[in-house]
Structure formats: C-alpha cells, structure tokens
C-alpha positions as CSV (number, residue, x, y, z in Angstrom):
1,X,369.6,36.6,17.5
2,X,366.5,37.1,19.6
3,X,365.5,34.3,22.0
4,X,362.8,32.1,20.5
5,X,360.7,32.9,23.5
6,X,360.4,36.5,22.4
7,X,359.4,35.9,18.9
8,X,355.8,36.5,18.0
9,X,353.5,35.1,15.3
10,X,351.2,38.1,15.2
11,X,352.0,41.7,16.3
12,X,349.3,44.4,16.2
13,X,350.5,48.1,15.9
14,X,347.9,50.4,17.6
15,X,348.2,54.2,17.4
16,X,346.8,54.4,20.9
17,X,346.2,52.1,23.8
18,X,342.6,50.5,23.2
19,X,342.9,50.6,19.3
20,X,344.3,47.0,19.3
21,X,341.4,45.8,21.4
22,X,338.8,47.6,19.4
23,X,339.6,46.5,15.9
24,X,341.7,43.3,16.5
25,X,340.7,42.0,19.9
26,X,338.7,39.0,18.6
27,X,341.3,38.1,16.1
28,X,343.9,38.1,18.9
29,X,341.8,35.9,21.0
30,X,341.1,33.5,18.1
31,X,344.9,33.3,17.5
32,X,345.6,32.5,21.0
33,X,343.0,29.6,20.7
34,X,345.2,28.2,17.8
35,X,348.3,28.4,19.9
36,X,350.0,31.4,18.4
37,X,352.1,34.0,20.1
38,X,350.5,37.4,20.0
39,X,351.3,40.9,21.1
40,X,350.4,44.6,20.7
41,X,352.7,47.6,20.1
42,X,351.2,50.9,21.1
43,X,352.7,53.8,19.5
44,X,351.7,56.4,21.9
45,X,350.3,56.7,25.5
46,X,347.2,58.3,24.3
47,X,348.0,61.5,26.4
48,X,346.0,63.7,24.1
49,X,342.8,61.9,25.1
50,X,340.0,64.0,26.7
51,X,339.3,61.4,29.4
52,X,341.7,59.7,31.7
53,X,345.5,60.1,32.1
54,X,348.4,58.3,30.4
55,X,349.0,56.5,33.7
56,X,345.4,55.3,34.0
57,X,345.5,54.1,30.4
58,X,348.7,52.2,31.0
59,X,347.2,50.3,33.9
60,X,344.0,49.6,31.7
61,X,346.2,48.3,28.9
62,X,347.9,45.9,31.3
63,X,344.5,44.6,32.4
64,X,343.3,44.3,28.7
65,X,346.5,42.5,27.9
66,X,345.8,39.8,30.5
67,X,342.3,39.4,29.4
68,X,343.5,38.9,25.8
69,X,346.3,36.6,26.9
70,X,348.9,38.6,25.1
71,X,352.5,37.4,25.2
72,X,354.0,40.9,24.7
73,X,352.8,44.4,25.2
74,X,355.1,47.4,24.5
75,X,354.6,51.1,24.2
76,X,356.9,53.1,22.0
77,X,356.0,56.5,23.6
78,X,355.8,58.4,20.5
79,X,354.0,61.7,21.3
80,X,350.3,61.5,20.9
81,X,349.3,63.5,17.9
82,X,352.9,63.5,16.8
83,X,353.2,60.3,15.0
84,X,355.3,61.0,11.9
85,X,357.4,59.3,9.2
86,X,360.6,60.5,10.7
87,X,364.0,58.6,11.1
88,X,363.6,58.6,14.9
89,X,360.1,57.1,14.8
90,X,360.9,54.7,12.1
91,X,363.9,53.5,14.2
92,X,361.8,52.7,17.1
93,X,359.4,50.6,15.0
94,X,362.4,48.8,13.4
95,X,363.9,47.9,16.7
96,X,360.5,46.6,17.8
97,X,360.2,44.3,14.7
98,X,363.6,43.0,15.0
99,X,363.1,42.3,18.7
100,X,359.9,40.2,18.3
101,X,360.3,39.2,14.6
102,X,356.4,38.8,14.0
103,X,355.4,36.7,11.1
104,X,352.3,38.9,10.5
105,X,351.7,42.5,11.5
106,X,348.4,44.2,11.8
107,X,348.4,47.9,11.0
108,X,345.6,50.6,10.4
109,X,344.2,51.1,6.9
110,X,345.8,54.4,5.7
111,X,342.4,56.1,4.8
112,X,341.0,57.3,8.0
113,X,339.6,60.3,9.7
114,X,342.2,60.3,12.6
115,X,345.7,61.6,11.4
116,X,347.4,59.4,14.0
117,X,345.8,56.3,12.5
118,X,346.9,57.4,8.9
119,X,350.5,58.4,9.9
120,X,350.8,55.1,11.9
121,X,349.9,53.1,8.9
122,X,352.5,54.8,6.7
123,X,355.2,54.7,9.4
124,X,354.9,51.0,10.3
125,X,354.7,50.0,6.5
126,X,357.9,51.9,5.8
127,X,359.6,50.5,9.0
128,X,358.7,47.0,7.9
129,X,360.6,47.4,4.7
130,X,363.7,49.1,6.1
131,X,363.7,46.6,9.1
132,X,365.2,44.1,6.5
133,X,368.0,46.2,5.5
134,X,371.4,45.4,6.9
135,X,372.6,49.1,6.3
136,X,370.4,50.2,9.3
137,X,372.4,49.0,12.2
138,X,370.5,48.7,15.6
139,X,372.7,46.0,16.9
140,X,370.0,43.5,16.1
141,X,369.4,40.9,13.3
142,X,367.7,42.6,10.1
143,X,364.2,41.2,9.9
144,X,361.1,41.8,7.7
145,X,357.7,40.6,8.5
146,X,356.3,38.1,6.1
147,X,352.8,39.7,5.6
148,X,351.0,42.9,6.6
149,X,347.3,42.8,7.3
150,X,345.4,46.2,7.4
151,X,342.5,46.5,9.9
152,X,339.8,49.2,9.6
153,X,339.0,51.8,12.3
154,X,336.3,54.3,10.8
155,X,336.1,54.3,7.1
156,X,336.1,51.0,5.1
157,X,336.6,52.3,1.6
158,X,337.7,49.0,0.0
159,X,336.2,45.4,0.2
160,X,337.8,43.4,3.0
161,X,339.8,40.5,1.7
162,X,339.5,38.5,5.0
163,X,336.8,38.5,7.8
164,X,337.8,36.4,10.8
165,X,335.0,34.6,12.5
166,X,335.1,35.9,16.1
167,X,331.7,34.7,17.2
168,X,332.9,32.5,20.1
169,X,335.2,35.1,21.6
170,X,333.3,38.2,21.0
171,X,332.0,38.6,24.5
172,X,335.5,38.2,25.9
173,X,336.7,41.0,23.4
174,X,334.1,43.3,24.9
175,X,335.3,42.4,28.3
176,X,338.8,43.5,27.2
177,X,337.7,46.7,25.8
178,X,335.8,47.4,29.0
179,X,339.2,47.3,30.8
180,X,339.5,50.8,29.4
181,X,336.9,52.2,32.0
182,X,338.2,55.7,31.6
183,X,337.5,55.7,27.8
184,X,334.3,53.8,27.1
185,X,330.6,53.7,28.1
186,X,329.9,52.3,31.7
187,X,326.4,51.5,32.4
188,X,325.0,53.3,35.7
189,X,328.5,54.8,36.1
190,X,329.4,58.4,36.7
191,X,333.0,59.2,36.2
192,X,332.7,63.0,36.3
193,X,334.6,63.0,33.0
194,X,333.4,65.0,30.0
195,X,331.4,62.7,27.5
196,X,333.0,62.1,24.1
197,X,331.9,60.2,21.2
198,X,333.7,56.9,22.0
199,X,332.4,57.1,25.6
200,X,328.8,57.3,24.4
201,X,326.3,54.6,24.6
202,X,325.8,54.9,20.8
203,X,329.6,54.1,20.1
204,X,329.5,51.1,22.6
205,X,326.5,49.5,20.9
206,X,328.1,50.2,17.5
207,X,331.0,47.9,18.4
208,X,328.5,45.0,18.3
209,X,326.6,46.4,15.3
210,X,329.8,46.5,13.3
211,X,330.8,43.1,14.3
212,X,327.4,41.7,13.6
213,X,327.4,43.4,10.1
214,X,330.7,41.9,9.1
215,X,329.8,38.5,10.6
216,X,326.6,38.4,8.4
217,X,328.9,38.7,5.3
218,X,330.3,35.3,6.1
219,X,327.2,33.7,7.7
220,X,328.3,33.9,11.2
221,X,327.4,36.0,14.2
222,X,330.3,38.3,14.5
223,X,333.4,39.1,12.3
224,X,336.3,41.4,12.2
225,X,337.4,42.7,8.6
226,X,340.9,43.0,7.3
227,X,342.4,43.9,4.0
228,X,345.6,42.7,2.4
229,X,347.3,44.4,-0.5
230,X,349.3,41.4,-1.9
231,X,348.1,38.0,-3.2
232,X,348.2,35.1,-0.8
233,X,350.1,32.1,-2.0
234,X,348.8,28.5,-1.3
235,X,349.1,25.2,-2.5
236,X,346.0,24.1,-0.7
237,X,342.9,26.1,-1.8
238,X,340.6,24.2,0.5
239,X,342.6,25.1,3.6
240,X,342.8,28.8,2.7
241,X,339.0,28.8,2.4
242,X,338.6,26.9,5.5
243,X,336.8,24.1,3.7
C-alpha cells in the first residue's frame, strides 16, 4: 500500500511541461486553498519544442511547481511527439496512478490540434481503466481514479460542464506560467530564441482574454473550463451548485 503522504486528491496529466500551468494552474491553486493535495505528471520533457532545452524546461517546471504549491511533480519521459497508446506508455501511467492514487485526474480533451494532446488524452483514459485490474501486475495495489475531468487546450467543441472561479488566484497562475521564461512572452526581454506563437505577445494576452471570457459565463472575473463525460452523483444539490 502506498504511504498516505504520497496520495493525491488531484493529479493533472500534462503532455508537456507548462500545459498543466496553462490550462489548470488556477484550479490547482484553488485546490491548495481548500487543503487538497495536488500534483502534475508531465508525460514528456518537451524536447521537440523550438525554444529552450529539456534541461531548462525541467528547471522551469520545478520553479513553477513551487509557485503552485504542488505536493508532487513527476515526468514520465515519454518521447515528445511520440506519445502513443502502447503497452509500455500505458504501463508508465498505470504505475503513476497506483503510486499516487489520485481521486480526480485532469486530462486534455481529446479533440485538439496538437497530436500529443490527443494521444495523451486517450492514453491516460485507457490507463485509468487498466490501472484497476489485478491482472496487470506492477507490484502495486490496483487502483482506479474516481473521476476524470477534461481540460481544454485549443478547441472547445463542447459546452463545459464545470467552470472554476479562479479570480483570486489568477495573477499567481500567470506568475507560475512566467516561470517558463524560455517558452513565453517576456516584456522588454531579448532571448535570441526564434519567436513562436506561444512566445508571442498575442498568445500571452490571450491567456487573460480566455480566462475573462469563461469567467463571464459564471459572472466572475476569471474562470477555467472543464468537461466531464459522466453524471455527478450528489445528495446535496445546493452544495454542488455552490449555493
């Protein structure tokens, strides 16, 4: 049995370092406010990225983890651009799920422009099921997460079922994203690196614009949208609606 100190309430699976911060950073910060144990599992080191190096991104991820107050951050070191639904990759995810036994996992919505995001979604969803099977022996206790929540990266083809109010932590989320100095826009900074879309000022301003749009849907300043494929059970409708 895993030590209770290693168990997590929420674990974000991110195809690349910085995806967790970009799309779930506010939710992770809010979860820490409520006393939950949180973590990020990066599937790759981001070595296919145009800017920076895997070593630099690892340092940036560590800095961002501290800013988010994460209890756990791990990297499965699957080749960037090579995430696939193979037995080997699935086993790495299963071992991670069994080690940390998260109640809730957050994964990318499977309809996306980036192939790594698509493959990551299907890989982790499959692994979450197989992780509960005793026939797959990893020397760990079989475990299946209670719920899967999907986060959106580029396309949002379905209506979100949950929007988390991240208004009071949004500026801290931006600081955590800025820890990835090799990747994102830095005002008055010249890195000598080629410019990419995500390093542009337009992309950086879009982070706030997107959060503002989703916040407006629930009458708050900033929000993060998520989708759940299954109904949620409750005996207290007022609590689930935050009333």
